[in-house]
N, C-alpha and C positions, 0 to 999 in steps of 0.2 A: 397482555404482552409479555414476552419472555424477558427474564432478567438479562441485563447486558452481559453478564458473565456466563450465560448459557450457550453463547455462540461467539465465534470469531469470524470476522470478514477477512478473507485471504484473496489477494489479487497479485498480479505480476506486472512489471513494466520495464521498458528500456527507455533510452533517452528520447526516442521518436514518439513514444506514446505517453510521455510524462504528463502532458497537459490533460489527457483523459484520466489518468490515474489521480492526479490532483483534484480534478473535478469530482471524481467519485468520492474521494476522502472528504472533501468539503461538503458535499451533498449529504453524506452519512452523518457528519458532525452536526449539520443543521437539523436534519430530519429526526435524528435519534435522541436529541437532547431531551431530558436530562440523563437518560440511561444510554450512554454512548458505549457501543461495543468496542472490543479491542480490534485493531486493524493491523494486519501483517501484509507487507509488500515484499514479494520475491524480487530481488534485484537481478535482472537478466540483461544488464547493460546500462545502468544509470550512472550519470556523472556524480562526482562527490558533492557538488552543490545541490543537486536534486535530492540526494540521500539526506543531506542536512535539512532541507526543506520538509521532507516527510517526517523526519525525527522531531522537528520542532512542532509538528502537529500530533505528537505522541503516537506515531506509527512505529511499529517494529519493522526494520528493514533487514531482510535476511538473504544471504547468498545461498541459493538452493544446493550448491555443491554438486550439480549434475556433472556427469562425466562425458556429456555430449554437448556440442556447441548448439546454441539456439540460433536458428537460421536468421540471417540478416535480411531484412526486407529491402 
């Protein structure tokens, strides 16, 4: 198995899909222990409380800085 620092899991989420993002993060944390990879979440419309939840799970939350709007579903 690869060392956890050999790769990073990157995903993106907005407020509508947060529950799925959280499920992914928790699943990775459970399945990958003890070698937990870094997880980066691109913030494409998360609420501040959701960002804090992800940070409390040691996820890096990043504003992608795109110059186009992500379509609202």
